[in-house]
PyMOL CGO cylinders between C-alpha atoms (Angstrom):
from pymol import cmd
from pymol.cgo import CYLINDER

trace = [
    CYLINDER, 22.50, -29.88, 4.07, 20.86, -29.04, 7.41, 0.3, 1, 1, 1, 1, 1, 1,
    CYLINDER, 20.86, -29.04, 7.41, 19.30, -25.74, 6.34, 0.3, 1, 1, 1, 1, 1, 1,
    CYLINDER, 19.30, -25.74, 6.34, 15.57, -25.54, 7.18, 0.3, 1, 1, 1, 1, 1, 1,
    CYLINDER, 15.57, -25.54, 7.18, 13.56, -23.50, 4.69, 0.3, 1, 1, 1, 1, 1, 1,
    CYLINDER, 13.56, -23.50, 4.69, 11.08, -21.13, 6.33, 0.3, 1, 1, 1, 1, 1, 1,
    CYLINDER, 11.08, -21.13, 6.33, 9.05, -19.46, 3.64, 0.3, 1, 1, 1, 1, 1, 1,
    CYLINDER, 9.05, -19.46, 3.64, 6.43, -18.64, 6.27, 0.3, 1, 1, 1, 1, 1, 1,
    CYLINDER, 6.43, -18.64, 6.27, 8.72, -15.94, 7.57, 0.3, 1, 1, 1, 1, 1, 1,
    CYLINDER, 8.72, -15.94, 7.57, 8.50, -14.26, 4.16, 0.3, 1, 1, 1, 1, 1, 1,
    CYLINDER, 8.50, -14.26, 4.16, 4.73, -14.70, 3.98, 0.3, 1, 1, 1, 1, 1, 1,
    CYLINDER, 4.73, -14.70, 3.98, 4.36, -12.56, 7.11, 0.3, 1, 1, 1, 1, 1, 1,
    CYLINDER, 4.36, -12.56, 7.11, 5.75, -9.63, 5.12, 0.3, 1, 1, 1, 1, 1, 1,
    CYLINDER, 5.75, -9.63, 5.12, 3.93, -10.36, 1.81, 0.3, 1, 1, 1, 1, 1, 1,
    CYLINDER, 3.93, -10.36, 1.81, 2.12, -7.00, 2.11, 0.3, 1, 1, 1, 1, 1, 1,
    CYLINDER, 2.12, -7.00, 2.11, 5.48, -5.22, 2.08, 0.3, 1, 1, 1, 1, 1, 1,
    CYLINDER, 5.48, -5.22, 2.08, 6.66, -7.22, -0.91, 0.3, 1, 1, 1, 1, 1, 1,
    CYLINDER, 6.66, -7.22, -0.91, 3.49, -6.39, -2.82, 0.3, 1, 1, 1, 1, 1, 1,
    CYLINDER, 3.49, -6.39, -2.82, 4.01, -2.70, -1.96, 0.3, 1, 1, 1, 1, 1, 1,
    CYLINDER, 4.01, -2.70, -1.96, 7.55, -2.98, -3.25, 0.3, 1, 1, 1, 1, 1, 1,
    CYLINDER, 7.55, -2.98, -3.25, 6.27, -4.63, -6.43, 0.3, 1, 1, 1, 1, 1, 1,
    CYLINDER, 6.27, -4.63, -6.43, 3.80, -1.75, -6.93, 0.3, 1, 1, 1, 1, 1, 1,
    CYLINDER, 3.80, -1.75, -6.93, 6.58, 0.79, -6.41, 0.3, 1, 1, 1, 1, 1, 1,
    CYLINDER, 6.58, 0.79, -6.41, 8.73, -0.98, -9.01, 0.3, 1, 1, 1, 1, 1, 1,
    CYLINDER, 8.73, -0.98, -9.01, 5.89, -0.97, -11.56, 0.3, 1, 1, 1, 1, 1, 1,
    CYLINDER, 5.89, -0.97, -11.56, 5.15, 2.70, -10.80, 0.3, 1, 1, 1, 1, 1, 1,
    CYLINDER, 5.15, 2.70, -10.80, 8.79, 3.71, -11.17, 0.3, 1, 1, 1, 1, 1, 1,
    CYLINDER, 8.79, 3.71, -11.17, 9.14, 1.72, -14.41, 0.3, 1, 1, 1, 1, 1, 1,
    CYLINDER, 9.14, 1.72, -14.41, 6.10, 3.24, -16.08, 0.3, 1, 1, 1, 1, 1, 1,
    CYLINDER, 6.10, 3.24, -16.08, 7.05, 6.76, -15.02, 0.3, 1, 1, 1, 1, 1, 1,
    CYLINDER, 7.05, 6.76, -15.02, 10.46, 6.14, -16.55, 0.3, 1, 1, 1, 1, 1, 1,
    CYLINDER, 10.46, 6.14, -16.55, 8.89, 4.76, -19.71, 0.3, 1, 1, 1, 1, 1, 1,
    CYLINDER, 8.89, 4.76, -19.71, 6.59, 7.76, -20.18, 0.3, 1, 1, 1, 1, 1, 1,
    CYLINDER, 6.59, 7.76, -20.18, 9.31, 10.38, -19.64, 0.3, 1, 1, 1, 1, 1, 1,
    CYLINDER, 9.31, 10.38, -19.64, 12.01, 8.30, -21.31, 0.3, 1, 1, 1, 1, 1, 1,
    CYLINDER, 12.01, 8.30, -21.31, 9.99, 8.01, -24.54, 0.3, 1, 1, 1, 1, 1, 1,
    CYLINDER, 9.99, 8.01, -24.54, 9.76, 11.81, -24.69, 0.3, 1, 1, 1, 1, 1, 1,
    CYLINDER, 9.76, 11.81, -24.69, 13.50, 12.05, -24.17, 0.3, 1, 1, 1, 1, 1, 1,
    CYLINDER, 13.50, 12.05, -24.17, 14.12, 9.29, -26.70, 0.3, 1, 1, 1, 1, 1, 1,
    CYLINDER, 14.12, 9.29, -26.70, 11.95, 10.88, -29.35, 0.3, 1, 1, 1, 1, 1, 1,
    CYLINDER, 11.95, 10.88, -29.35, 13.65, 14.25, -28.87, 0.3, 1, 1, 1, 1, 1, 1,
    CYLINDER, 13.65, 14.25, -28.87, 17.04, 12.56, -28.96, 0.3, 1, 1, 1, 1, 1, 1,
    CYLINDER, 17.04, 12.56, -28.96, 16.15, 10.71, -32.17, 0.3, 1, 1, 1, 1, 1, 1,
    CYLINDER, 16.15, 10.71, -32.17, 15.07, 13.94, -33.85, 0.3, 1, 1, 1, 1, 1, 1,
    CYLINDER, 15.07, 13.94, -33.85, 18.33, 15.57, -32.74, 0.3, 1, 1, 1, 1, 1, 1,
    CYLINDER, 18.33, 15.57, -32.74, 20.29, 12.58, -34.13, 0.3, 1, 1, 1, 1, 1, 1,
    CYLINDER, 20.29, 12.58, -34.13, 18.76, 13.02, -37.61, 0.3, 1, 1, 1, 1, 1, 1,
    CYLINDER, 18.76, 13.02, -37.61, 18.76, 16.81, -37.52, 0.3, 1, 1, 1, 1, 1, 1,
    CYLINDER, 18.76, 16.81, -37.52, 20.44, 18.86, -40.23, 0.3, 1, 1, 1, 1, 1, 1,
    CYLINDER, 20.44, 18.86, -40.23, 22.21, 20.88, -37.54, 0.3, 1, 1, 1, 1, 1, 1,
    CYLINDER, 22.21, 20.88, -37.54, 25.60, 19.50, -36.65, 0.3, 1, 1, 1, 1, 1, 1,
    CYLINDER, 25.60, 19.50, -36.65, 25.49, 20.81, -33.10, 0.3, 1, 1, 1, 1, 1, 1,
    CYLINDER, 25.49, 20.81, -33.10, 22.22, 19.02, -32.31, 0.3, 1, 1, 1, 1, 1, 1,
    CYLINDER, 22.22, 19.02, -32.31, 23.51, 15.79, -33.86, 0.3, 1, 1, 1, 1, 1, 1,
    CYLINDER, 23.51, 15.79, -33.86, 26.71, 16.11, -31.83, 0.3, 1, 1, 1, 1, 1, 1,
    CYLINDER, 26.71, 16.11, -31.83, 24.89, 16.71, -28.54, 0.3, 1, 1, 1, 1, 1, 1,
    CYLINDER, 24.89, 16.71, -28.54, 22.56, 13.74, -29.09, 0.3, 1, 1, 1, 1, 1, 1,
    CYLINDER, 22.56, 13.74, -29.09, 25.37, 11.43, -30.19, 0.3, 1, 1, 1, 1, 1, 1,
    CYLINDER, 25.37, 11.43, -30.19, 27.54, 12.43, -27.20, 0.3, 1, 1, 1, 1, 1, 1,
    CYLINDER, 27.54, 12.43, -27.20, 24.65, 11.77, -24.80, 0.3, 1, 1, 1, 1, 1, 1,
    CYLINDER, 24.65, 11.77, -24.80, 23.93, 8.34, -26.31, 0.3, 1, 1, 1, 1, 1, 1,
    CYLINDER, 23.93, 8.34, -26.31, 27.57, 7.27, -26.35, 0.3, 1, 1, 1, 1, 1, 1,
    CYLINDER, 27.57, 7.27, -26.35, 28.21, 8.51, -22.80, 0.3, 1, 1, 1, 1, 1, 1,
    CYLINDER, 28.21, 8.51, -22.80, 25.21, 6.58, -21.37, 0.3, 1, 1, 1, 1, 1, 1,
    CYLINDER, 25.21, 6.58, -21.37, 25.64, 3.41, -23.43, 0.3, 1, 1, 1, 1, 1, 1,
    CYLINDER, 25.64, 3.41, -23.43, 29.34, 3.09, -22.57, 0.3, 1, 1, 1, 1, 1, 1,
    CYLINDER, 29.34, 3.09, -22.57, 29.17, 3.64, -18.77, 0.3, 1, 1, 1, 1, 1, 1,
    CYLINDER, 29.17, 3.64, -18.77, 27.59, 1.40, -16.07, 0.3, 1, 1, 1, 1, 1, 1,
    CYLINDER, 27.59, 1.40, -16.07, 24.12, 2.33, -14.90, 0.3, 1, 1, 1, 1, 1, 1,
    CYLINDER, 24.12, 2.33, -14.90, 25.29, 2.02, -11.27, 0.3, 1, 1, 1, 1, 1, 1,
    CYLINDER, 25.29, 2.02, -11.27, 27.91, 4.74, -11.83, 0.3, 1, 1, 1, 1, 1, 1,
    CYLINDER, 27.91, 4.74, -11.83, 25.31, 6.99, -13.49, 0.3, 1, 1, 1, 1, 1, 1,
    CYLINDER, 25.31, 6.99, -13.49, 23.04, 6.50, -10.49, 0.3, 1, 1, 1, 1, 1, 1,
    CYLINDER, 23.04, 6.50, -10.49, 25.76, 7.24, -7.95, 0.3, 1, 1, 1, 1, 1, 1,
    CYLINDER, 25.76, 7.24, -7.95, 26.92, 10.29, -9.89, 0.3, 1, 1, 1, 1, 1, 1,
    CYLINDER, 26.92, 10.29, -9.89, 23.43, 11.78, -9.66, 0.3, 1, 1, 1, 1, 1, 1,
    CYLINDER, 23.43, 11.78, -9.66, 22.75, 10.81, -6.06, 0.3, 1, 1, 1, 1, 1, 1,
    CYLINDER, 22.75, 10.81, -6.06, 26.20, 11.25, -4.49, 0.3, 1, 1, 1, 1, 1, 1,
    CYLINDER, 26.20, 11.25, -4.49, 27.97, 13.47, -7.01, 0.3, 1, 1, 1, 1, 1, 1,
    CYLINDER, 27.97, 13.47, -7.01, 25.44, 16.24, -7.54, 0.3, 1, 1, 1, 1, 1, 1,
    CYLINDER, 25.44, 16.24, -7.54, 25.40, 17.32, -3.85, 0.3, 1, 1, 1, 1, 1, 1,
    CYLINDER, 25.40, 17.32, -3.85, 29.06, 18.29, -4.31, 0.3, 1, 1, 1, 1, 1, 1,
    CYLINDER, 29.06, 18.29, -4.31, 27.90, 21.09, -6.66, 0.3, 1, 1, 1, 1, 1, 1,
    CYLINDER, 27.90, 21.09, -6.66, 24.91, 22.01, -4.50, 0.3, 1, 1, 1, 1, 1, 1,
    CYLINDER, 24.91, 22.01, -4.50, 22.17, 19.86, -6.07, 0.3, 1, 1, 1, 1, 1, 1,
    CYLINDER, 22.17, 19.86, -6.07, 20.56, 17.40, -3.72, 0.3, 1, 1, 1, 1, 1, 1,
    CYLINDER, 20.56, 17.40, -3.72, 18.00, 14.80, -4.83, 0.3, 1, 1, 1, 1, 1, 1,
    CYLINDER, 18.00, 14.80, -4.83, 15.91, 12.45, -2.75, 0.3, 1, 1, 1, 1, 1, 1,
    CYLINDER, 15.91, 12.45, -2.75, 16.61, 8.76, -3.39, 0.3, 1, 1, 1, 1, 1, 1,
    CYLINDER, 16.61, 8.76, -3.39, 13.41, 8.35, -5.40, 0.3, 1, 1, 1, 1, 1, 1,
    CYLINDER, 13.41, 8.35, -5.40, 14.15, 11.48, -7.45, 0.3, 1, 1, 1, 1, 1, 1,
    CYLINDER, 14.15, 11.48, -7.45, 17.69, 10.38, -8.21, 0.3, 1, 1, 1, 1, 1, 1,
    CYLINDER, 17.69, 10.38, -8.21, 16.45, 6.88, -9.13, 0.3, 1, 1, 1, 1, 1, 1,
    CYLINDER, 16.45, 6.88, -9.13, 13.81, 8.22, -11.51, 0.3, 1, 1, 1, 1, 1, 1,
    CYLINDER, 13.81, 8.22, -11.51, 16.22, 10.70, -13.12, 0.3, 1, 1, 1, 1, 1, 1,
    CYLINDER, 16.22, 10.70, -13.12, 18.94, 8.05, -13.58, 0.3, 1, 1, 1, 1, 1, 1,
    CYLINDER, 18.94, 8.05, -13.58, 16.51, 5.58, -15.09, 0.3, 1, 1, 1, 1, 1, 1,
    CYLINDER, 16.51, 5.58, -15.09, 15.05, 8.18, -17.46, 0.3, 1, 1, 1, 1, 1, 1,
    CYLINDER, 15.05, 8.18, -17.46, 18.52, 9.32, -18.60, 0.3, 1, 1, 1, 1, 1, 1,
    CYLINDER, 18.52, 9.32, -18.60, 19.57, 5.70, -19.16, 0.3, 1, 1, 1, 1, 1, 1,
    CYLINDER, 19.57, 5.70, -19.16, 16.38, 4.54, -20.87, 0.3, 1, 1, 1, 1, 1, 1,
    CYLINDER, 16.38, 4.54, -20.87, 16.20, 7.70, -22.96, 0.3, 1, 1, 1, 1, 1, 1,
    CYLINDER, 16.20, 7.70, -22.96, 19.61, 7.00, -24.49, 0.3, 1, 1, 1, 1, 1, 1,
    CYLINDER, 19.61, 7.00, -24.49, 18.64, 3.55, -25.64, 0.3, 1, 1, 1, 1, 1, 1,
    CYLINDER, 18.64, 3.55, -25.64, 15.24, 4.72, -26.81, 0.3, 1, 1, 1, 1, 1, 1,
    CYLINDER, 15.24, 4.72, -26.81, 16.95, 7.43, -28.86, 0.3, 1, 1, 1, 1, 1, 1,
    CYLINDER, 16.95, 7.43, -28.86, 18.80, 4.89, -30.94, 0.3, 1, 1, 1, 1, 1, 1,
    CYLINDER, 18.80, 4.89, -30.94, 15.75, 2.56, -31.25, 0.3, 1, 1, 1, 1, 1, 1,
    CYLINDER, 15.75, 2.56, -31.25, 13.44, 5.38, -32.39, 0.3, 1, 1, 1, 1, 1, 1,
    CYLINDER, 13.44, 5.38, -32.39, 16.07, 6.84, -34.70, 0.3, 1, 1, 1, 1, 1, 1,
    CYLINDER, 16.07, 6.84, -34.70, 16.43, 3.47, -36.45, 0.3, 1, 1, 1, 1, 1, 1,
    CYLINDER, 16.43, 3.47, -36.45, 12.64, 3.30, -36.88, 0.3, 1, 1, 1, 1, 1, 1,
    CYLINDER, 12.64, 3.30, -36.88, 12.41, 6.79, -38.36, 0.3, 1, 1, 1, 1, 1, 1,
    CYLINDER, 12.41, 6.79, -38.36, 15.29, 6.15, -40.76, 0.3, 1, 1, 1, 1, 1, 1,
    CYLINDER, 15.29, 6.15, -40.76, 13.60, 2.95, -41.92, 0.3, 1, 1, 1, 1, 1, 1,
    CYLINDER, 13.60, 2.95, -41.92, 10.69, 4.90, -43.39, 0.3, 1, 1, 1, 1, 1, 1,
    CYLINDER, 10.69, 4.90, -43.39, 11.16, 5.20, -47.17, 0.3, 1, 1, 1, 1, 1, 1,
    CYLINDER, 11.16, 5.20, -47.17, 11.63, 8.75, -48.40, 0.3, 1, 1, 1, 1, 1, 1,
    CYLINDER, 11.63, 8.75, -48.40, 8.97, 8.08, -51.00, 0.3, 1, 1, 1, 1, 1, 1,
    CYLINDER, 8.97, 8.08, -51.00, 6.35, 8.08, -48.25, 0.3, 1, 1, 1, 1, 1, 1,
    CYLINDER, 6.35, 8.08, -48.25, 7.40, 11.56, -47.20, 0.3, 1, 1, 1, 1, 1, 1,
    CYLINDER, 7.40, 11.56, -47.20, 7.11, 12.80, -50.78, 0.3, 1, 1, 1, 1, 1, 1,
    CYLINDER, 7.11, 12.80, -50.78, 3.73, 11.15, -51.08, 0.3, 1, 1, 1, 1, 1, 1,
    CYLINDER, 3.73, 11.15, -51.08, 2.56, 12.94, -47.95, 0.3, 1, 1, 1, 1, 1, 1,
    CYLINDER, 2.56, 12.94, -47.95, 3.70, 16.29, -49.28, 0.3, 1, 1, 1, 1, 1, 1,
    CYLINDER, 3.70, 16.29, -49.28, 2.02, 15.64, -52.62, 0.3, 1, 1, 1, 1, 1, 1,
    CYLINDER, 2.02, 15.64, -52.62, -1.25, 15.01, -50.76, 0.3, 1, 1, 1, 1, 1, 1,
    CYLINDER, -1.25, 15.01, -50.76, -1.01, 18.40, -49.11, 0.3, 1, 1, 1, 1, 1, 1,
    CYLINDER, -1.01, 18.40, -49.11, -0.42, 17.15, -45.61, 0.3, 1, 1, 1, 1, 1, 1,
    CYLINDER, -0.42, 17.15, -45.61, 1.00, 19.59, -43.11, 0.3, 1, 1, 1, 1, 1, 1,
    CYLINDER, 1.00, 19.59, -43.11, 4.43, 19.07, -41.55, 0.3, 1, 1, 1, 1, 1, 1,
    CYLINDER, 4.43, 19.07, -41.55, 2.85, 17.86, -38.31, 0.3, 1, 1, 1, 1, 1, 1,
    CYLINDER, 2.85, 17.86, -38.31, 0.56, 15.42, -40.17, 0.3, 1, 1, 1, 1, 1, 1,
    CYLINDER, 0.56, 15.42, -40.17, 3.51, 14.05, -42.11, 0.3, 1, 1, 1, 1, 1, 1,
    CYLINDER, 3.51, 14.05, -42.11, 5.50, 13.63, -38.90, 0.3, 1, 1, 1, 1, 1, 1,
    CYLINDER, 5.50, 13.63, -38.90, 2.81, 11.83, -36.87, 0.3, 1, 1, 1, 1, 1, 1,
    CYLINDER, 2.81, 11.83, -36.87, 0.93, 9.93, -39.64, 0.3, 1, 1, 1, 1, 1, 1,
    CYLINDER, 0.93, 9.93, -39.64, 3.58, 9.22, -42.26, 0.3, 1, 1, 1, 1, 1, 1,
    CYLINDER, 3.58, 9.22, -42.26, 6.70, 8.93, -40.10, 0.3, 1, 1, 1, 1, 1, 1,
    CYLINDER, 6.70, 8.93, -40.10, 5.97, 8.12, -36.45, 0.3, 1, 1, 1, 1, 1, 1,
    CYLINDER, 5.97, 8.12, -36.45, 3.03, 5.78, -36.90, 0.3, 1, 1, 1, 1, 1, 1,
    CYLINDER, 3.03, 5.78, -36.90, 4.83, 3.32, -39.22, 0.3, 1, 1, 1, 1, 1, 1,
    CYLINDER, 4.83, 3.32, -39.22, 8.06, 3.83, -37.26, 0.3, 1, 1, 1, 1, 1, 1,
    CYLINDER, 8.06, 3.83, -37.26, 6.31, 2.84, -34.02, 0.3, 1, 1, 1, 1, 1, 1,
    CYLINDER, 6.31, 2.84, -34.02, 5.36, -0.51, -35.49, 0.3, 1, 1, 1, 1, 1, 1,
    CYLINDER, 5.36, -0.51, -35.49, 8.98, -1.10, -36.54, 0.3, 1, 1, 1, 1, 1, 1,
    CYLINDER, 8.98, -1.10, -36.54, 10.49, -0.23, -33.17, 0.3, 1, 1, 1, 1, 1, 1,
    CYLINDER, 10.49, -0.23, -33.17, 7.72, -1.59, -30.92, 0.3, 1, 1, 1, 1, 1, 1,
    CYLINDER, 7.72, -1.59, -30.92, 9.37, -5.00, -30.28, 0.3, 1, 1, 1, 1, 1, 1,
    CYLINDER, 9.37, -5.00, -30.28, 12.68, -3.39, -29.40, 0.3, 1, 1, 1, 1, 1, 1,
    CYLINDER, 12.68, -3.39, -29.40, 11.04, -0.83, -27.11, 0.3, 1, 1, 1, 1, 1, 1,
    CYLINDER, 11.04, -0.83, -27.11, 9.03, -3.61, -25.43, 0.3, 1, 1, 1, 1, 1, 1,
    CYLINDER, 9.03, -3.61, -25.43, 12.24, -5.57, -24.73, 0.3, 1, 1, 1, 1, 1, 1,
    CYLINDER, 12.24, -5.57, -24.73, 13.92, -2.40, -23.46, 0.3, 1, 1, 1, 1, 1, 1,
    CYLINDER, 13.92, -2.40, -23.46, 11.02, -1.80, -21.08, 0.3, 1, 1, 1, 1, 1, 1,
    CYLINDER, 11.02, -1.80, -21.08, 11.36, -5.27, -19.60, 0.3, 1, 1, 1, 1, 1, 1,
    CYLINDER, 11.36, -5.27, -19.60, 15.05, -4.66, -19.14, 0.3, 1, 1, 1, 1, 1, 1,
    CYLINDER, 15.05, -4.66, -19.14, 14.17, -1.37, -17.49, 0.3, 1, 1, 1, 1, 1, 1,
    CYLINDER, 14.17, -1.37, -17.49, 11.96, -3.18, -14.94, 0.3, 1, 1, 1, 1, 1, 1,
    CYLINDER, 11.96, -3.18, -14.94, 14.84, -5.47, -14.08, 0.3, 1, 1, 1, 1, 1, 1,
    CYLINDER, 14.84, -5.47, -14.08, 17.41, -2.66, -14.01, 0.3, 1, 1, 1, 1, 1, 1,
    CYLINDER, 17.41, -2.66, -14.01, 15.29, -0.73, -11.54, 0.3, 1, 1, 1, 1, 1, 1,
    CYLINDER, 15.29, -0.73, -11.54, 16.47, -3.15, -8.85, 0.3, 1, 1, 1, 1, 1, 1,
    CYLINDER, 16.47, -3.15, -8.85, 19.84, -1.39, -8.91, 0.3, 1, 1, 1, 1, 1, 1,
    CYLINDER, 19.84, -1.39, -8.91, 18.36, 1.76, -7.37, 0.3, 1, 1, 1, 1, 1, 1,
    CYLINDER, 18.36, 1.76, -7.37, 18.07, -0.13, -4.10, 0.3, 1, 1, 1, 1, 1, 1,
    CYLINDER, 18.07, -0.13, -4.10, 21.75, 0.76, -3.44, 0.3, 1, 1, 1, 1, 1, 1,
    CYLINDER, 21.75, 0.76, -3.44, 20.66, 4.34, -2.69, 0.3, 1, 1, 1, 1, 1, 1,
    CYLINDER, 20.66, 4.34, -2.69, 17.65, 3.13, -0.64, 0.3, 1, 1, 1, 1, 1, 1,
    CYLINDER, 17.65, 3.13, -0.64, 15.11, 4.20, -3.24, 0.3, 1, 1, 1, 1, 1, 1,
    CYLINDER, 15.11, 4.20, -3.24, 11.81, 2.53, -2.46, 0.3, 1, 1, 1, 1, 1, 1,
    CYLINDER, 11.81, 2.53, -2.46, 11.14, -0.40, -4.79, 0.3, 1, 1, 1, 1, 1, 1,
    CYLINDER, 11.14, -0.40, -4.79, 10.93, -4.18, -4.60, 0.3, 1, 1, 1, 1, 1, 1,
    CYLINDER, 10.93, -4.18, -4.60, 14.62, -5.00, -4.01, 0.3, 1, 1, 1, 1, 1, 1,
    CYLINDER, 14.62, -5.00, -4.01, 14.99, -2.29, -1.36, 0.3, 1, 1, 1, 1, 1, 1,
    CYLINDER, 14.99, -2.29, -1.36, 11.96, -3.67, 0.48, 0.3, 1, 1, 1, 1, 1, 1,
    CYLINDER, 11.96, -3.67, 0.48, 13.37, -7.17, 0.23, 0.3, 1, 1, 1, 1, 1, 1,
    CYLINDER, 13.37, -7.17, 0.23, 16.67, -5.93, 1.70, 0.3, 1, 1, 1, 1, 1, 1,
    CYLINDER, 16.67, -5.93, 1.70, 14.86, -4.56, 4.74, 0.3, 1, 1, 1, 1, 1, 1,
    CYLINDER, 14.86, -4.56, 4.74, 12.87, -7.76, 5.25, 0.3, 1, 1, 1, 1, 1, 1,
    CYLINDER, 12.87, -7.76, 5.25, 15.99, -9.93, 4.95, 0.3, 1, 1, 1, 1, 1, 1,
    CYLINDER, 15.99, -9.93, 4.95, 17.91, -7.81, 7.41, 0.3, 1, 1, 1, 1, 1, 1,
    CYLINDER, 17.91, -7.81, 7.41, 15.07, -8.22, 9.91, 0.3, 1, 1, 1, 1, 1, 1,
    CYLINDER, 15.07, -8.22, 9.91, 14.22, -11.91, 9.63, 0.3, 1, 1, 1, 1, 1, 1,
    CYLINDER, 14.22, -11.91, 9.63, 17.61, -13.19, 8.41, 0.3, 1, 1, 1, 1, 1, 1,
    CYLINDER, 17.61, -13.19, 8.41, 15.91, -15.52, 5.90, 0.3, 1, 1, 1, 1, 1, 1,
    CYLINDER, 15.91, -15.52, 5.90, 17.96, -14.24, 3.00, 0.3, 1, 1, 1, 1, 1, 1,
    CYLINDER, 17.96, -14.24, 3.00, 17.52, -17.27, 0.72, 0.3, 1, 1, 1, 1, 1, 1,
    CYLINDER, 17.52, -17.27, 0.72, 13.76, -17.35, 1.13, 0.3, 1, 1, 1, 1, 1, 1,
    CYLINDER, 13.76, -17.35, 1.13, 13.35, -13.60, 0.64, 0.3, 1, 1, 1, 1, 1, 1,
    CYLINDER, 13.35, -13.60, 0.64, 15.50, -13.30, -2.45, 0.3, 1, 1, 1, 1, 1, 1,
    CYLINDER, 15.50, -13.30, -2.45, 14.12, -16.54, -3.93, 0.3, 1, 1, 1, 1, 1, 1,
    CYLINDER, 14.12, -16.54, -3.93, 10.59, -15.10, -3.72, 0.3, 1, 1, 1, 1, 1, 1,
    CYLINDER, 10.59, -15.10, -3.72, 11.77, -11.79, -5.14, 0.3, 1, 1, 1, 1, 1, 1,
    CYLINDER, 11.77, -11.79, -5.14, 13.47, -13.62, -8.01, 0.3, 1, 1, 1, 1, 1, 1,
    CYLINDER, 13.47, -13.62, -8.01, 10.18, -15.28, -8.81, 0.3, 1, 1, 1, 1, 1, 1,
    CYLINDER, 10.18, -15.28, -8.81, 8.45, -11.90, -8.66, 0.3, 1, 1, 1, 1, 1, 1,
    CYLINDER, 8.45, -11.90, -8.66, 10.83, -10.37, -11.17, 0.3, 1, 1, 1, 1, 1, 1,
    CYLINDER, 10.83, -10.37, -11.17, 10.42, -13.43, -13.41, 0.3, 1, 1, 1, 1, 1, 1,
    CYLINDER, 10.42, -13.43, -13.41, 6.67, -13.00, -13.18, 0.3, 1, 1, 1, 1, 1, 1,
    CYLINDER, 6.67, -13.00, -13.18, 7.06, -9.32, -14.12, 0.3, 1, 1, 1, 1, 1, 1,
    CYLINDER, 7.06, -9.32, -14.12, 9.08, -10.22, -17.21, 0.3, 1, 1, 1, 1, 1, 1,
    CYLINDER, 9.08, -10.22, -17.21, 6.66, -12.90, -18.41, 0.3, 1, 1, 1, 1, 1, 1,
    CYLINDER, 6.66, -12.90, -18.41, 3.59, -10.75, -17.72, 0.3, 1, 1, 1, 1, 1, 1,
    CYLINDER, 3.59, -10.75, -17.72, 4.91, -7.67, -19.50, 0.3, 1, 1, 1, 1, 1, 1,
    CYLINDER, 4.91, -7.67, -19.50, 6.14, -9.76, -22.43, 0.3, 1, 1, 1, 1, 1, 1,
    CYLINDER, 6.14, -9.76, -22.43, 2.68, -11.27, -22.92, 0.3, 1, 1, 1, 1, 1, 1,
    CYLINDER, 2.68, -11.27, -22.92, 0.99, -7.94, -22.34, 0.3, 1, 1, 1, 1, 1, 1,
    CYLINDER, 0.99, -7.94, -22.34, 3.22, -6.24, -24.95, 0.3, 1, 1, 1, 1, 1, 1,
    CYLINDER, 3.22, -6.24, -24.95, 2.43, -8.94, -27.51, 0.3, 1, 1, 1, 1, 1, 1,
    CYLINDER, 2.43, -8.94, -27.51, -1.29, -8.50, -26.90, 0.3, 1, 1, 1, 1, 1, 1,
    CYLINDER, -1.29, -8.50, -26.90, -0.97, -4.73, -27.16, 0.3, 1, 1, 1, 1, 1, 1,
    CYLINDER, -0.97, -4.73, -27.16, 1.05, -5.04, -30.35, 0.3, 1, 1, 1, 1, 1, 1,
    CYLINDER, 1.05, -5.04, -30.35, -1.74, -7.02, -32.02, 0.3, 1, 1, 1, 1, 1, 1,
    CYLINDER, -1.74, -7.02, -32.02, -4.32, -4.49, -30.84, 0.3, 1, 1, 1, 1, 1, 1,
    CYLINDER, -4.32, -4.49, -30.84, -2.34, -1.40, -31.89, 0.3, 1, 1, 1, 1, 1, 1,
    CYLINDER, -2.34, -1.40, -31.89, -1.22, -2.59, -35.31, 0.3, 1, 1, 1, 1, 1, 1,
    CYLINDER, -1.22, -2.59, -35.31, -4.18, -4.65, -36.46, 0.3, 1, 1, 1, 1, 1, 1,
    CYLINDER, -4.18, -4.65, -36.46, -5.15, -1.83, -38.83, 0.3, 1, 1, 1, 1, 1, 1,
    CYLINDER, -5.15, -1.83, -38.83, -1.80, -2.10, -40.62, 0.3, 1, 1, 1, 1, 1, 1,
    CYLINDER, -1.80, -2.10, -40.62, -2.07, -5.86, -41.01, 0.3, 1, 1, 1, 1, 1, 1,
    CYLINDER, -2.07, -5.86, -41.01, -5.28, -5.38, -43.01, 0.3, 1, 1, 1, 1, 1, 1,
    CYLINDER, -5.28, -5.38, -43.01, -3.60, -3.06, -45.55, 0.3, 1, 1, 1, 1, 1, 1,
]
cmd.load_cgo(trace, "trace")
């Protein structure tokens, strides 16, 4: 093999890679915040007494979970303009990620809510708690502990999935790497470094989620 590695060519653009990393983190956390709202609403729809709401939520979840994310992204970015709705690449990327993450979060949160024993709800009512207090204190708080590991894993998957939005030139780490590689032609070096960066993301967020889990649920471990 006569290939000469030149990682120095990548180092010259390290500031751009760090900017791309920041944009990936920003996009991922925006998706997480909005997606949890969508997922919580979807979960409540899924367990609703109203058949229409259950049907809408189930159709949404099944449609997203059984189609490729890339197709969902292209539908929003390239398909919507056909009906007069145009989104910037970053807007389409965020919307596609939220819709995708929200579907998976719906099922995760639903499973957590349904795992709460009905006896706890009855106990809350017998104590005179309001409907909102029962929902947040008796249902959602214990449910969060149950679903936290699954949501953490889904978030890490979200960070990795965000690389797909580079196909519509949305600004994030992979898109920045594509531009650098097209300019210096050091494709192996660029994508090797980017691979390490995504690996670092995964390890960091996994460790951070474990630390946050101990901090958030320490009160429950004492009971």
